[in-house]
TIRONU-746344 format. One record per residue: residue in three letters; x, y, z of N, C-alpha, C in turn. Coordinates in steps of 0.2 Angstrom, whole numbers, padded with zeros to 4 digits, always signed. Layout:
AlaXYZXYZXYZ
...
***
This chain:
Unk+0004-0006+0002-0001-0002+0001+0003+0008+0001
Unk+0011+0006+0003+0012+0012+0006+0017+0012-0002
Unk+0020+0009-0005+0021+0009-0012+0021+0012-0016
Unk+0012+0011-0016+0006+0013-0022+0006+0019-0020
Unk+0007+0022-0012+0006+0028-0014+0013+0032-0015
Unk+0019+0030-0011+0024+0033-0014+0025+0033-0023
Unk+0023+0029-0025+0024+0025-0034+0016+0034-0038
Unk+0013+0033-0034+0008+0040-0038+0010+0045-0038
Unk+0014+0048-0027+0018+0054-0026+0022+0056-0034
Unk+0027+0048-0036+0032+0051-0039+0030+0054-0047
Unk+0026+0047-0049+0021+0048-0056+0019+0057-0052
Unk+0016+0058-0049+0012+0066-0049+0018+0070-0050
Unk+0023+0069-0044+0031+0076-0045+0030+0076-0055
Unk+0034+0069-0055+0035+0070-0062+0033+0074-0068
Unk+0026+0073-0067+0019+0076-0071+0019+0083-0070
Unk+0019+0084-0065+0021+0094-0062+0027+0095-0064
Unk+0033+0091-0065+0038+0094-0066+0040+0097-0077
Unk+0038+0090-0081+0034+0091-0086+0030+0098-0087
Unk+0025+0097-0085+0021+0102-0087+0024+0111-0086
Unk+0028+0110-0080+0033+0116-0079+0035+0117-0084
Unk+0041+0110-0087+0045+0111-0092+0041+0116-0098
Unk+0034+0110-0101+0030+0113-0105+0031+0121-0106
Unk+0027+0121-0101+0025+0130-0098+0031+0137-0099
Unk+0036+0134-0096+0044+0138-0099+0045+0138-0102
Unk+0045+0132-0109+0048+0134-0118+0043+0136-0120
Unk+0037+0136-0116+0031+0140-0124+0031+0148-0121
Unk+0035+0149-0111+0035+0155-0113+0043+0160-0115
Unk+0049+0155-0115+0055+0157-0118+0052+0158-0126
Unk+0050+0152-0129+0049+0154-0137+0044+0161-0138
Unk+0040+0161-0135+0032+0168-0136+0039+0172-0132
Unk+0044+0176-0129+0047+0178-0125+0053+0181-0131
Unk+0055+0177-0134+0061+0176-0142+0059+0180-0147
Unk+0052+0177-0148+0049+0178-0154+0044+0183-0157
Unk+0043+0190-0151+0040+0196-0150+0045+0199-0146
Unk+0052+0200-0145+0055+0204-0142+0062+0203-0147
Unk+0063+0200-0152+0067+0198-0158+0068+0197-0162
Unk+0061+0193-0165+0057+0193-0171+0055+0193-0176
Unk+0050+0198-0172+0045+0201-0175+0045+0206-0177
Unk+0045+0208-0185+0045+0214-0189+0042+0217-0188
Unk+0039+0224-0189+0030+0229-0191+0031+0228-0198
Unk+0025+0226-0195+0021+0229-0203+0022+0232-0206
Unk+0016+0233-0213+0016+0241-0216+0009+0241-0213
Unk+0012+0247-0209+0003+0249-0205+0000+0255-0211
Unk+0002+0259-0213-0001+0262-0214-0008+0256-0222
Unk-0003+0253-0222-0007+0250-0230-0015+0246-0223
Unk-0010+0243-0218-0015+0240-0212-0023+0245-0211
Unk-0020+0249-0209-0026+0257-0205-0027+0260-0209
Unk-0025+0262-0217-0026+0265-0220-0022+0274-0222
Unk-0020+0274-0229-0016+0282-0231-0021+0289-0226
Unk-0014+0289-0224-0019+0298-0225-0022+0296-0218
Unk-0025+0289-0216-0027+0293-0209-0028+0295-0204
Unk-0027+0296-0197-0026+0300-0191-0025+0295-0187
Unk-0019+0298-0183-0019+0296-0175-0021+0299-0171
Unk-0021+0299-0165-0024+0303-0159-0020+0300-0152
Unk-0017+0304-0150-0011+0304-0145-0014+0309-0141
Unk-0015+0307-0130-0016+0309-0125-0010+0311-0124
Unk-0008+0316-0121-0003+0320-0117+0004+0317-0125
Unk+0003+0322-0130+0006+0322-0133+0016+0325-0134
Unk+0017+0331-0129+0020+0336-0128+0026+0334-0124
Unk+0026+0326-0121+0031+0325-0119+0034+0317-0120
Unk+0040+0316-0117+0037+0307-0114+0036+0304-0120
Unk+0034+0301-0119+0030+0296-0125+0026+0295-0129
Unk+0024+0302-0125+0017+0307-0132+0022+0309-0136
Unk+0025+0311-0138+0030+0315-0140+0034+0309-0144
Unk+0036+0304-0141+0040+0300-0146+0034+0296-0153
Unk+0028+0295-0148+0024+0292-0151+0021+0298-0158
Unk+0020+0304-0161+0018+0306-0162+0024+0308-0166
Unk+0030+0309-0165+0036+0308-0172+0035+0304-0176
Unk+0034+0296-0173+0038+0290-0175+0030+0289-0180
Unk+0025+0290-0176+0021+0289-0184+0019+0294-0190
Unk+0019+0301-0188+0021+0304-0193+0029+0302-0196
Unk+0032+0304-0195+0038+0299-0199+0036+0294-0204
Unk+0032+0289-0202+0025+0283-0205+0022+0284-0210
Unk+0020+0290-0210+0013+0295-0215+0009+0296-0213
Unk+0009+0295-0203+0000+0296-0202+0001+0304-0200
Unk-0006+0308-0200-0010+0313-0199-0009+0311-0192
Unk-0007+0320-0188-0005+0317-0181-0010+0322-0178
Unk-0015+0319-0171-0018+0323-0171-0018+0322-0160
Unk-0014+0331-0158-0010+0330-0150-0016+0332-0147
Unk-0019+0329-0142-0025+0331-0138-0019+0332-0132
Unk-0019+0339-0129-0015+0337-0121-0014+0347-0121
Unk-0005+0350-0115-0005+0357-0113-0002+0357-0122
Unk-0001+0366-0119+0001+0370-0126+0007+0367-0129
Unk+0013+0364-0125+0018+0363-0124+0015+0357-0131
Unk+0013+0355-0133+0010+0352-0141+0011+0357-0147
Unk+0010+0363-0146+0014+0365-0149+0020+0364-0155
Unk+0025+0366-0149+0030+0362-0151+0032+0357-0153
Unk+0026+0350-0152+0028+0347-0157+0025+0345-0163
Unk+0019+0348-0164+0017+0350-0169+0022+0352-0175
Unk+0026+0359-0173+0031+0363-0174+0035+0357-0179
Unk+0038+0355-0174+0042+0351-0176+0041+0343-0182
Unk+0036+0343-0181+0032+0337-0186+0031+0341-0192
Unk+0029+0347-0191+0030+0351-0199+0036+0354-0202
Unk+0039+0353-0197+0046+0353-0200+0051+0350-0203
Unk+0049+0344-0202+0053+0336-0205+0047+0330-0205
Unk+0043+0330-0206+0040+0327-0212+0031+0330-0213
Unk+0030+0326-0220+0025+0330-0225+0017+0327-0221
Unk+0016+0330-0215+0012+0326-0215+0004+0331-0211
Unk-0001+0330-0209-0004+0335-0208-0004+0333-0201
Unk-0006+0340-0198-0004+0339-0188-0013+0342-0185
Unk-0016+0340-0180-0018+0347-0177-0016+0345-0168
Unk-0020+0352-0166-0016+0352-0157-0024+0354-0152
Unk-0027+0352-0150-0032+0353-0144-0030+0352-0139
Unk-0029+0360-0136-0027+0361-0127-0032+0359-0126
Unk-0030+0354-0122-0037+0353-0115-0032+0349-0107
Unk-0036+0351-0103-0035+0352-0096-0035+0347-0094
Unk-0030+0341-0093-0036+0334-0095-0037+0333-0084
Unk-0033+0338-0081-0035+0339-0073-0044+0341-0073
Unk-0047+0343-0077-0053+0346-0078-0056+0342-0080
Unk-0057+0333-0083-0060+0330-0087-0069+0331-0081
Unk-0065+0332-0077-0070+0326-0072-0079+0332-0074
Unk-0075+0339-0077-0083+0343-0078-0087+0344-0084
Unk-0090+0345-0082-0097+0344-0087-0095+0345-0094
Unk-0096+0345-0101-0097+0344-0107-0088+0345-0109
Unk-0084+0340-0102-0075+0342-0105-0075+0338-0111
Unk-0079+0336-0114-0077+0329-0119-0080+0330-0126
Unk-0083+0334-0127-0087+0338-0131-0085+0341-0137
Unk-0077+0347-0137-0076+0347-0140-0070+0343-0144
Unk-0069+0338-0139-0066+0334-0141-0067+0331-0148
Unk-0075+0328-0147-0075+0323-0147-0079+0328-0160
Unk-0080+0333-0156-0083+0336-0161-0081+0336-0167
Unk-0070+0336-0165-0066+0336-0168-0062+0331-0171
Unk-0065+0324-0168-0063+0317-0168-0066+0316-0175
Unk-0073+0320-0176-0079+0317-0181-0078+0320-0188
Unk-0073+0324-0187-0070+0328-0195-0065+0326-0198
Unk-0061+0318-0195-0055+0315-0195-0057+0308-0195
Unk-0053+0304-0200-0054+0298-0201-0047+0296-0199
Unk-0049+0291-0191-0047+0291-0185-0044+0284-0186
Unk-0038+0282-0187-0036+0273-0187-0035+0271-0179
Unk-0030+0277-0177-0025+0275-0168-0028+0278-0164
Unk-0028+0276-0157-0029+0281-0152-0026+0280-0147
Unk-0020+0280-0144-0012+0284-0141-0017+0283-0137
Unk-0016+0279-0130-0021+0283-0123-0016+0283-0120
Unk-0010+0287-0118-0004+0289-0114-0004+0295-0111
Unk-0009+0298-0109-0008+0302-0104-0009+0300-0098
Unk-0006+0305-0095-0006+0303-0084-0003+0306-0080
Unk-0004+0306-0075-0002+0316-0071+0002+0309-0064
Unk+0010+0309-0070+0014+0305-0060+0014+0311-0057
Unk+0012+0307-0050+0013+0312-0044+0012+0307-0039
Unk+0015+0311-0032+0019+0307-0026+0020+0312-0021
Unk+0021+0307-0016+0020+0310-0010+0022+0311-0003
Unk+0027+0312+0000+0030+0310+0004+0028+0313+0013
Unk+0024+0310+0014+0021+0303+0017+0012+0307+0012
Unk+0012+0301+0010+0006+0300+0004-0001+0303+0007
Unk-0001+0301+0014-0009+0307+0016-0010+0312+0018
Unk-0001+0317+0014-0003+0324+0014-0005+0325+0009
Unk-0003+0321+0002-0005+0323-0006-0011+0329-0005
Unk-0008+0336-0010-0015+0338-0009-0019+0337-0011
Unk-0027+0340-0013-0031+0335-0011-0033+0338-0023
Unk-0028+0344-0022-0030+0346-0031-0025+0343-0034
Unk-0022+0338-0033-0017+0334-0036-0019+0329-0039
Unk-0023+0326-0029-0025+0318-0030-0032+0319-0036
Unk-0037+0324-0036-0039+0325-0043-0036+0324-0048
Unk-0031+0328-0050-0028+0329-0056-0026+0321-0058
Unk-0023+0319-0051-0017+0311-0055-0027+0309-0055
Unk-0032+0308-0052-0036+0300-0055-0040+0304-0062
Unk-0041+0310-0063-0045+0313-0067-0039+0310-0073
Unk-0034+0312-0075-0031+0310-0080-0031+0303-0081
Unk-0030+0300-0077-0029+0292-0074-0035+0286-0075
Unk-0039+0290-0076-0047+0286-0077-0052+0289-0081
Unk-0053+0292-0083-0060+0298-0085-0059+0298-0094
Unk-0050+0303-0094-0049+0303-0100-0047+0296-0106
Unk-0045+0292-0102-0043+0287-0107-0053+0283-0107
Unk-0055+0282-0103-0063+0280-0106-0066+0282-0110
Unk-0067+0291-0110-0069+0291-0113-0067+0292-0119
Unk-0062+0293-0122-0058+0293-0128-0057+0284-0130
Unk-0060+0281-0129-0062+0276-0128-0068+0274-0131
Unk-0072+0275-0129-0077+0278-0130-0081+0282-0137
Unk-0076+0288-0138-0080+0290-0143-0075+0288-0151
Unk-0069+0285-0148-0064+0283-0154-0069+0275-0155
Unk-0070+0271-0153-0073+0265-0154-0079+0267-0158
Unk-0083+0271-0156-0092+0273-0159-0087+0276-0165
Unk-0079+0278-0169-0079+0279-0175-0075+0276-0178
Unk-0072+0270-0176-0069+0266-0178-0074+0260-0183
Unk-0082+0261-0177-0085+0254-0181-0088+0258-0187
Unk-0088+0264-0188-0092+0267-0193-0086+0266-0200
Unk-0079+0263-0200-0072+0263-0205-0073+0259-0210
Unk-0071+0258-0217-0072+0249-0220-0069+0245-0218
Unk-0072+0242-0220-0070+0235-0218-0063+0232-0218
Unk-0061+0233-0223-0055+0231-0226-0051+0236-0223
Unk-0052+0243-0218-0046+0244-0212-0049+0241-0208
Unk-0040+0242-0203-0043+0239-0197-0041+0246-0194
Unk-0042+0244-0185-0041+0252-0182-0038+0249-0176
Unk-0038+0254-0170-0034+0250-0166-0033+0257-0158
Unk-0029+0252-0152-0032+0257-0146-0023+0253-0146
Unk-0019+0259-0141-0014+0256-0137-0017+0257-0130
Unk-0016+0257-0126-0015+0259-0121-0010+0257-0114
Unk-0008+0265-0110-0001+0266-0108-0003+0264-0100
Unk-0004+0258-0098-0006+0256-0089+0000+0254-0085
Unk+0000+0252-0082+0004+0251-0076+0007+0241-0074
Unk+0010+0238-0074+0011+0230-0073+0008+0228-0067
Unk+0009+0231-0060+0005+0229-0057+0005+0223-0052
Unk+0009+0215-0056+0008+0211-0054+0011+0208-0058
Unk+0014+0201-0056+0018+0199-0059+0017+0191-0058
Unk+0023+0187-0066+0019+0179-0061+0022+0175-0056
Unk+0020+0171-0055+0021+0167-0049+0024+0160-0055
Unk+0032+0160-0056+0034+0151-0056+0034+0146-0053
Unk+0031+0143-0054+0032+0136-0050+0026+0133-0046
Unk+0029+0135-0039+0027+0135-0033+0029+0141-0026
Unk+0028+0146-0030+0031+0153-0027+0026+0154-0021
Unk+0027+0153-0015+0022+0157-0011+0022+0164-0009
Unk+0024+0167-0013+0024+0176-0010+0019+0179-0014
Unk+0017+0182-0013+0012+0187-0016+0016+0192-0024
Unk+0010+0194-0028+0012+0192-0034+0009+0200-0037
Unk+0010+0204-0029+0006+0211-0032+0014+0218-0034
Unk+0013+0219-0037+0019+0226-0036+0018+0231-0034
Unk+0015+0236-0029+0016+0242-0023+0022+0247-0023
Unk+0019+0251-0024+0024+0255-0023+0022+0262-0021
Unk+0024+0260-0014+0025+0268-0008+0026+0271-0010
Unk+0022+0277-0010+0023+0287-0010+0021+0289-0016
Unk+0019+0282-0021+0013+0284-0025+0010+0280-0026
Unk+0003+0281-0020-0003+0274-0023-0006+0279-0025
Unk-0008+0285-0026-0015+0286-0030-0012+0289-0040
Unk-0006+0287-0038-0003+0287-0048-0005+0280-0049
Unk-0003+0276-0048-0003+0269-0048-0008+0265-0048
Unk-0012+0268-0042-0019+0264-0043-0025+0268-0048
Unk-0022+0273-0050-0028+0278-0056-0025+0275-0065
Unk-0017+0269-0064-0017+0265-0068-0018+0260-0067
Unk-0021+0256-0063-0023+0248-0059-0030+0252-0063
Unk-0033+0256-0059-0040+0256-0064-0039+0257-0074
Unk-0034+0257-0075-0034+0258-0082-0030+0252-0086
Unk-0028+0249-0081-0025+0241-0083-0032+0238-0086
Unk-0036+0239-0079-0042+0233-0079-0048+0238-0084
Unk-0046+0243-0085-0053+0243-0090-0049+0244-0097
Unk-0041+0243-0098-0038+0240-0106-0040+0234-0109
Unk-0040+0228-0102-0042+0222-0102-0046+0219-0103
Unk-0051+0224-0098-0059+0223-0102-0061+0225-0109
Unk-0058+0229-0112-0058+0232-0119-0056+0227-0123
Unk-0052+0224-0120-0050+0220-0128-0052+0211-0125
Unk-0055+0211-0120-0060+0208-0119-0065+0207-0125
Unk-0069+0213-0127-0076+0212-0129-0071+0214-0135
Unk-0069+0222-0139-0069+0220-0144-0059+0219-0148
Unk-0057+0215-0147-0050+0211-0152-0054+0210-0157
Unk-0059+0206-0158-0061+0202-0162-0059+0207-0170
Unk-0063+0216-0166-0067+0221-0170-0060+0224-0171
Unk-0053+0225-0167-0050+0230-0167-0044+0230-0167
Unk-0037+0233-0166-0028+0228-0165-0028+0233-0155
Unk-0029+0228-0151-0027+0232-0144-0023+0229-0142
Unk-0017+0236-0137-0015+0232-0137-0015+0237-0128
Unk-0013+0233-0124-0013+0235-0114-0003+0235-0114
Unk+0000+0239-0115+0006+0241-0113+0009+0242-0105
Unk+0010+0239-0103+0014+0238-0095+0019+0241-0094
Unk+0020+0244-0094+0029+0245-0093+0033+0247-0089
Unk+0039+0243-0086+0045+0247-0083+0048+0256-0081
Unk+0054+0254-0080+0056+0259-0080+0057+0264-0085
Unk+0055+0270-0092+0056+0271-0098+0059+0276-0094
Unk+0064+0281-0097+0069+0286-0098+0069+0291-0102
Unk+0064+0297-0098+0059+0301-0104+0066+0310-0103
Unk+0063+0315-0105+0065+0320-0101+0064+0322-0096
Unk+0059+0320-0092+0056+0322-0085+0056+0316-0080
Unk+0060+0311-0082+0060+0303-0078+0068+0303-0078
Unk+0073+0306-0083+0083+0305-0081+0082+0302-0078
Unk+0079+0310-0070+0083+0312-0066+0083+0305-0058
Unk+0077+0300-0062+0078+0296-0056+0076+0292-0057
Unk+0075+0287-0063+0075+0284-0066+0084+0279-0068
Unk+0085+0284-0073+0091+0282-0075+0094+0276-0074
Unk+0095+0274-0068+0098+0268-0063+0096+0264-0061
Unk+0087+0263-0063+0086+0261-0062+0085+0253-0067
Unk+0088+0248-0063+0087+0238-0068+0084+0239-0072
Unk+0087+0238-0079+0080+0237-0085+0077+0243-0088
Unk+0081+0249-0085+0077+0254-0091+0076+0255-0098
Unk+0076+0259-0102+0075+0261-0108+0072+0265-0111
Unk+0076+0270-0116+0077+0276-0118+0064+0276-0122
Unk+0065+0282-0119+0055+0282-0123+0057+0281-0133
Unk+0061+0285-0134+0060+0282-0145+0063+0276-0143
Unk+0067+0270-0141+0067+0264-0142+0061+0260-0141
Unk+0057+0266-0132+0051+0260-0130+0045+0260-0135
Unk+0044+0269-0140+0039+0268-0143+0040+0263-0148
Unk+0046+0263-0152+0047+0258-0158+0047+0252-0156
Unk+0050+0251-0150+0042+0240-0149+0038+0242-0151
Unk+0035+0246-0148+0027+0247-0148+0024+0245-0153
Unk+0025+0251-0156+0023+0249-0164+0026+0245-0168
Unk+0030+0241-0167+0033+0234-0171+0026+0229-0170
Unk+0026+0229-0162+0018+0227-0160+0013+0227-0163
Unk+0011+0230-0166+0004+0232-0169+0003+0227-0175
Unk-0006+0224-0173-0003+0219-0178+0000+0212-0177
Unk+0005+0211-0173+0010+0208-0172+0010+0203-0165
Unk+0005+0206-0162+0002+0203-0154-0002+0206-0151
Unk-0004+0203-0146-0010+0210-0143-0013+0209-0135
Unk-0017+0212-0134-0015+0211-0125-0010+0214-0122
Unk-0011+0212-0118-0008+0213-0109+0000+0212-0112
Unk+0004+0217-0115+0011+0212-0117+0015+0218-0113
Unk+0022+0217-0112+0029+0220-0109+0032+0221-0118
Unk+0031+0227-0121+0034+0231-0127+0043+0229-0127
Unk+0046+0229-0121+0055+0228-0117+0055+0219-0117
Unk+0061+0219-0118+0062+0211-0117+0065+0213-0108
Unk+0071+0219-0104+0070+0218-0101+0065+0219-0092
Unk+0060+0224-0096+0055+0224-0094+0052+0218-0091
Unk+0050+0212-0099+0045+0208-0095+0051+0202-0092
Unk+0058+0203-0091+0063+0199-0086+0063+0201-0082
Unk+0062+0206-0080+0063+0212-0075+0057+0209-0068
Unk+0050+0207-0076+0046+0208-0069+0046+0199-0068
Unk+0049+0197-0073+0047+0190-0071+0053+0187-0065
Unk+0057+0191-0065+0063+0190-0059+0060+0191-0048
Unk+0054+0195-0051+0051+0197-0042+0049+0190-0043
Unk+0044+0185-0045+0042+0178-0042+0048+0173-0041
Unk+0053+0175-0044+0059+0171-0042+0067+0173-0036
Unk+0063+0180-0039+0069+0184-0031+0063+0190-0028
Unk+0059+0186-0023+0053+0193-0024+0057+0197-0017
Unk+0060+0195-0016+0063+0201-0011+0067+0209-0014
Unk+0069+0205-0019+0071+0212-0027+0064+0214-0026
Unk+0056+0218-0022+0052+0220-0022+0054+0226-0016
Unk+0055+0223-0012+0057+0227-0005+0060+0229-0003
Unk+0065+0228-0011+0072+0234-0010+0072+0238-0014
Unk+0069+0238-0021+0068+0240-0026+0062+0246-0026
Unk+0058+0243-0025+0049+0247-0028+0050+0252-0021
Unk+0051+0252-0018+0051+0257-0012+0058+0262-0012
Unk+0064+0263-0015+0067+0266-0017+0067+0269-0024
Unk+0061+0268-0028+0057+0267-0035+0054+0276-0033
Unk+0049+0270-0028+0043+0277-0026+0045+0281-0022
Unk+0051+0284-0019+0053+0287-0014+0058+0294-0017
Unk+0060+0290-0024+0062+0294-0029+0057+0299-0035
Unk+0053+0294-0036+0046+0299-0040+0043+0303-0037
Unk+0043+0303-0029+0038+0305-0025+0045+0312-0023
Unk+0051+0311-0022+0054+0319-0018+0055+0321-0025
Unk+0056+0321-0031+0058+0321-0037+0049+0329-0040
Unk+0045+0323-0037+0036+0327-0040+0038+0330-0037
Unk+0039+0331-0027+0038+0337-0023+0041+0344-0025
Unk+0046+0343-0027+0051+0348-0030+0049+0351-0033
Unk+0046+0348-0038+0044+0352-0043+0036+0355-0039
Unk+0035+0353-0039+0025+0355-0034+0028+0360-0031
Unk+0030+0360-0027+0032+0366-0025+0037+0372-0027
Unk+0040+0372-0031+0047+0374-0035+0038+0378-0038
Unk+0033+0376-0043+0030+0377-0047+0022+0382-0042
Unk+0020+0383-0036+0018+0383-0031+0020+0392-0029
Unk+0027+0390-0027+0031+0395-0026+0031+0403-0032
Unk+0030+0398-0036+0029+0407-0044+0023+0404-0044
Unk+0019+0402-0044+0012+0404-0043+0009+0409-0039
Unk+0010+0410-0032+0011+0412-0027+0014+0419-0030
Unk+0020+0419-0031+0024+0425-0034+0021+0428-0038
Unk+0016+0425-0045+0013+0429-0048+0006+0432-0048
Unk+0005+0429-0041-0003+0429-0038-0002+0437-0036
Unk+0003+0436-0031+0006+0444-0028+0008+0448-0031
Unk+0010+0448-0037+0012+0453-0039+0007+0456-0044
Unk+0000+0451-0046-0003+0454-0050-0011+0458-0045
Unk-0010+0455-0039-0013+0459-0031-0006+0467-0034
Unk-0002+0466-0034+0002+0476-0031+0001+0480-0039
Unk-0002+0476-0045-0003+0478-0052-0008+0483-0051
Unk-0016+0477-0049-0021+0480-0045-0023+0487-0043
Unk-0017+0486-0037-0018+0491-0033-0016+0498-0035
Unk-0009+0499-0040-0008+0503-0041-0011+0505-0049
Unk-0014+0501-0053-0019+0504-0057-0026+0508-0051
Unk-0026+0506-0042-0033+0508-0041-0030+0516-0038
Unk-0023+0516-0039-0021+0523-0033-0022+0528-0039
Unk-0018+0525-0046-0019+0531-0053-0026+0532-0053
Unk-0028+0528-0052-0037+0529-0055-0041+0535-0047
Unk-0037+0535-0041-0038+0539-0037-0036+0545-0038
Unk-0033+0546-0040-0025+0549-0040-0032+0556-0048
Unk-0035+0552-0053-0035+0555-0060-0043+0558-0055
Unk-0045+0554-0050-0052+0556-0047-0052+0565-0043
Unk-0047+0566-0039-0042+0569-0035-0042+0576-0041
Unk-0040+0574-0044-0036+0580-0049-0042+0580-0055
Unk-0047+0578-0058-0053+0579-0059-0057+0584-0053
Unk-0057+0582-0050-0062+0588-0042-0057+0591-0041
Unk-0052+0591-0045-0049+0600-0042-0049+0603-0049
Unk-0047+0600-0054-0052+0605-0060-0058+0608-0060
Unk-0063+0606-0056-0069+0607-0059-0070+0612-0051
Unk-0067+0610-0047-0068+0617-0043-0069+0617-0036
Unk-0069+0607-0032-0076+0607-0029-0070+0608-0021
Unk-0073+0611-0015-0070+0609-0014-0066+0606-0010
Unk-0061+0607-0005-0056+0603-0002-0062+0597+0003
Unk-0064+0599+0007-0069+0596+0011-0074+0590+0008
Unk-0074+0591-0001-0078+0587-0005-0072+0581-0005
Unk-0067+0585-0008-0061+0580-0009-0058+0575-0007
Unk-0060+0578+0004-0056+0571+0006-0064+0566+0007
Unk-0069+0570+0006-0072+0563+0007-0071+0560+0002
Unk-0073+0561-0004-0071+0555-0012-0064+0553-0011
Unk-0059+0553-0009-0053+0551-0007-0054+0543+0000
Unk-0056+0549+0005-0061+0541+0011-0063+0537+0008
Unk-0070+0538+0004-0073+0537+0001-0072+0529-0003
Unk-0067+0530-0008-0061+0526-0010-0058+0523-0008
Unk-0053+0523-0001-0050+0519+0003-0053+0515+0006
Unk-0061+0515+0008-0064+0511+0014-0066+0505+0007
Unk-0068+0506+0002-0068+0504-0004-0063+0500-0005
Unk-0056+0499-0006-0053+0495-0007-0051+0489-0001
Unk-0053+0494+0006-0051+0491+0010-0059+0485+0011
Unk-0063+0486+0006-0068+0482+0009-0067+0473+0003
Unk-0063+0476-0002-0062+0471-0008-0057+0468-0007
***
């Protein structure tokens, strides 16, 4: 009886080992194929000549790279974002023969009524083939519970409402395009979890302290992107990109020494190469893929690496926030001073006017006193 039990356990053990080896072989083959063998498709043929790419947050970083690289491939570019987007538009016009459009929007105000009406109206005029849901408000605070409420609202608005509404607007348009042309959506979200290989006993969550609001908004984006993929992937090309450390003009100071980091230009190039070749949730860089897997093998890496990344991001962000706030206060004070100076000039003009009309001294004093009291009330 005991021999039969041990024989059964031995069989189960080897069956488990074989199963794990098969999974490992499949994962390695997929890893090598998509990161090193896949070649870029003819995107203009797939999505349509002279069609438009809509990019949220295209003024810098990955968004800017999306705009430049799609323009290089002959797509017209529609950037929705800050006023700095005009600089990218100018760069495109100087280097590529494509059409461009910029719509200035503060995505921190996305929760306001009718915010998306203008976006929808502009999209209706264009043959749009691709949506790049890129915008996000990378914020952090130490300690987290002291993060300003305005900043929390901006972070959540950018990371949730914008993605949902732009996706809804563009899917409606995609459904009206010719059947021989594909359309696509690229979501830039977050890793949030890692795979557990074998019988790992550690949690597979990837939680970064000090940037909880930002990461939570991104987790919403990841979940929403996955749901959209499950519903629409037979109709459209859908990628949910979960990046690790990407070096941009804004993140270089605190991410350049992070393991498996990659420059935004190469990262975006990889994403574009994925279009039409792979789908669903993907790592667009082999280093991010391998780094995520390493957390399941060496879970202590999470305890060492993630708190440092969160602290660096939050520290850098708080410094910029304070500088921005100080500048805003200084500008506000200057405005108040200018207003007071204008009021003083007006007061003097009133007095001079009354002098010219020969108003008595007592009357002039009454007028001046009334003006001073009005200033104090305001």
